[in-house]
Structures are given as structure tokens and as C-alpha cells.
C-alpha positions in Angstrom: 84.4 100.3 113.9 83.6 96.8 112.8 86.4 94.6 111.5 86.6 90.9 110.4 89.9 89.2 111.3 91.0 86.0 109.5 94.0 84.4 111.2 94.3 84.3 115.0 97.9 83.4 115.5 100.0 85.2 118.1 99.8 88.5 116.3 96.3 88.3 114.9 94.8 87.3 118.2 96.6 90.1 120.1 95.5 92.6 117.4 91.9 91.6 118.0 92.4 92.1 121.8 93.9 95.6 121.3 91.1 96.6 118.9 88.4 95.3 121.3 90.1 97.3 124.1 89.9 100.3 121.9 86.1 99.9 121.4 86.0 98.2 118.0 83.8 95.2 117.2 85.8 92.3 115.9 84.3 89.3 114.1 86.9 86.5 113.9 87.7 83.3 112.1 90.6 80.8 112.2 90.9 77.2 111.1 91.7 76.4 114.8 88.3 76.4 116.5 90.0 76.8 119.9 91.6 80.0 118.9 88.2 81.3 117.9 86.7 80.2 121.2 89.4 81.8 123.2 88.7 85.2 121.6 85.0 84.7 121.7 85.2 84.2 125.5 87.0 87.5 125.6 84.3 89.4 123.8 84.9 88.9 120.0 82.2 87.5 117.8 83.5 84.0 116.8 82.5 82.3 113.5 83.1 78.8 112.2 83.8 79.6 108.5 84.8 82.5 106.2 81.2 82.5 104.9 79.8 82.9 108.4 82.3 85.7 109.1 81.2 87.6 106.1 77.5 87.2 106.9 78.2 88.9 110.2 79.8 92.0 108.7 77.9 95.1 107.7 78.6 96.6 104.3 81.0 97.9 103.3 82.9 95.1 104.9 86.5 95.4 106.1 88.4 92.1 106.4 92.0 91.9 107.8 94.0 88.9 106.8 96.8 88.0 109.3 98.0 84.9 107.5 101.2 83.4 106.1 102.0 84.9 102.7 101.8 81.4 101.1 98.0 81.1 101.8 96.9 84.6 101.0 96.1 83.9 97.3 94.0 80.8 98.1 92.2 82.8 100.8 91.5 85.7 98.3 90.1 83.1 95.8 87.6 82.1 98.5 86.8 85.6 99.5 86.3 87.4 96.2 83.1 85.6 95.1 81.6 86.3 98.6 82.2 90.0 98.7 80.4 93.0 97.2 81.6 96.1 95.5 83.0 98.6 98.0 84.3 95.9 100.4 87.9 96.1 101.7 90.5 93.4 102.1 93.5 94.2 104.2 96.6 92.0 104.1 98.6 92.5 107.3 101.0 89.6 106.9 104.4 89.5 105.2 103.4 89.3 101.5 105.8 90.3 98.8 105.0 93.8 97.6 104.9 92.8 93.9 102.1 90.3 94.8 100.2 93.1 96.4 100.3 95.1 93.2 98.7 92.2 91.2 96.2 91.5 94.0 95.2 95.1 93.9 94.5 94.8 90.1 92.5 91.6 90.7 90.5 93.3 93.5 89.9 96.4 91.4 88.4 94.4 88.6 85.8 93.2 91.1 85.3 96.8 92.5 86.8 95.6 95.8 89.5 97.6 97.6 92.8 96.0 98.6 95.1 97.4 101.2 98.5 96.0 102.2 99.8 96.7 105.7 103.3 95.9 106.8 102.8 95.2 110.5 105.6 95.4 113.1 105.3 94.8 116.8 105.2 91.0 117.3 103.7 89.6 120.5 104.6 92.8 122.4 102.2 94.8 120.2 99.2 94.1 122.4 100.6 96.5 125.0 103.1 98.6 123.0 101.1 98.9 119.7 102.0 98.0 116.2 103.9 100.2 113.7 101.9 100.1 110.4 103.2 100.8 106.9 100.2 101.1 104.6 99.7 100.8 100.8 96.4 101.5 99.1 93.9 104.1 97.9 94.0 107.3 100.0 90.2 107.4 100.6 90.1 103.8 101.8 93.1 104.3 104.1 91.4 107.3 105.6 88.2 105.3 106.1 90.3 102.7 108.0 92.1 105.3 110.1 90.2 104.5 113.3 91.5 100.9 113.1 95.1 101.9 112.3 95.1 104.5 115.1 94.0 102.0 117.7 96.5 99.4 116.6 99.4 101.9 116.5 101.4 103.0 119.5 100.1 106.6 119.4 101.7 110.0 119.9 104.4 110.1 122.7 105.5 106.5 122.6 108.7 107.6 120.8 110.4 111.0 120.5 109.7 112.7 117.1 112.5 112.8 114.6 114.0 116.3 114.3 113.1 118.0 111.1 110.4 115.5 110.2 107.4 117.5 111.4 105.3 117.2 108.3 101.9 118.8 108.8 99.0 116.2 108.8 101.3 113.2 108.9 100.2 110.2 111.0 103.8 108.9 111.3 104.2 110.3 114.9 101.2 108.1 115.8 102.9 105.0 114.5 101.2 104.4 111.2 101.8 105.9 107.8 100.2 105.7 104.3 103.2 105.0 102.2 101.6 105.0 98.7 99.6 102.7 96.4 99.2 99.0 96.7 102.5 97.3 97.4 104.0 100.4 99.2 103.1 99.0 102.6 104.9 95.7 102.3 107.8 97.4 100.4 108.2 99.7 103.4 108.1 96.7 105.7 110.7 95.0 103.6 113.0 98.0 104.0 112.2 98.1 107.8 113.1 94.4 108.1 116.4 94.9 106.3 117.4 97.7 108.7 116.2 95.8 111.7 118.2 92.6 110.8 121.2 94.7 110.0 121.1 96.3 113.5 120.6 92.9 115.1 123.6 91.5 113.2 125.9 94.4 114.0 
């Protein structure tokens, strides 16, 4: 599957590497030209601008933002006029879930799909995989399933929770559709609260 990745920091770059290893075609952009060149040398298609990235993607486009929450709205303002109905924007950073709900409304008014993905795994995710908590429309999440399945750890990486064998669930694979827009980052917020509580105990 083809995916555009905007934001090539430690997590974004390693996610591209994991996707490429899984057979996906990644088109990448970052303000840091060296970060782009590094991944281009490793097989990704590098671009020098958001406009150039979009021009390299086949419709319906899927673009994953791996950016600080503070710059997501400005990035969306750049993206929206360049996209077409049916395109998909995925925010995999640490946005506030209420912002996702409004962004979903804004995207829908342009007939663009918006998916929020709470992404856990850090720099170790390249080898271990990333646990993904996903918010968005069911059909769009299903369309993106090959991306999520490649990024996630996969079955067998952790023992299943007794009594939680829900038929058809992807949770055992390491990713889960949690509900509509906002549900992914809400799930990540809860995840972080539990994680920080354990770390502080």
C-alpha cells in the first residue's frame, strides 16, 4: 500500500522503515532535508515539499502526520486545499482528542477523511512494533488495515488477555479501532495515564 509520511523524527522515520520492510511504498517529507535524504537512501521516495509529496501519491491519497500537536492545525491548513474528496489524513502524533473531533468535522466538510491514531512504541517500535489506538470511520480504518497491521507488533508478541477473545477483534495483533474521531487519542491518553502511574509506583 502507498502512504505519504509527513514528519521524520525518531518515530516517524522508524515507522517508514518498518512499513518499507513490510512491502509498502512510502513517500516522505520533512522540513529537515537530511532526514528526507537518509530515508531516500534507504528506499523511500523523498520529496522537497508537501505539494511535491501529494503529487507523488495516487488517489485516494493516504497521508500520515507524525508531528508535534502544536503544528498539526497549520499543516492541515496547508493540506486541505491540495487534497481531493476521498483522500485520508491520519494524525499519529499526540493531539488532544477534542481537537480531533473538530478536525474531523472540518475534514468532512471537504469530503476528506480524518483518522486519529494514538501511537505507542517509541524508538523501539522499529523492531517491536507499535500499538495503535484508532479513531475514525469504520470503512476508512478497514481500508488502512494493511498499514496498521504492518506497524503493529502482530499476534504472539504478547499473551492474550483471558476472557477477552472477542471474535474479529484486531486487538491481539496490536491495533484497535476504538470508535469515531477522537477515540484513538482518547485511548492513548488513558494509556499514558496508566503507563505513567506504573512508572511512578
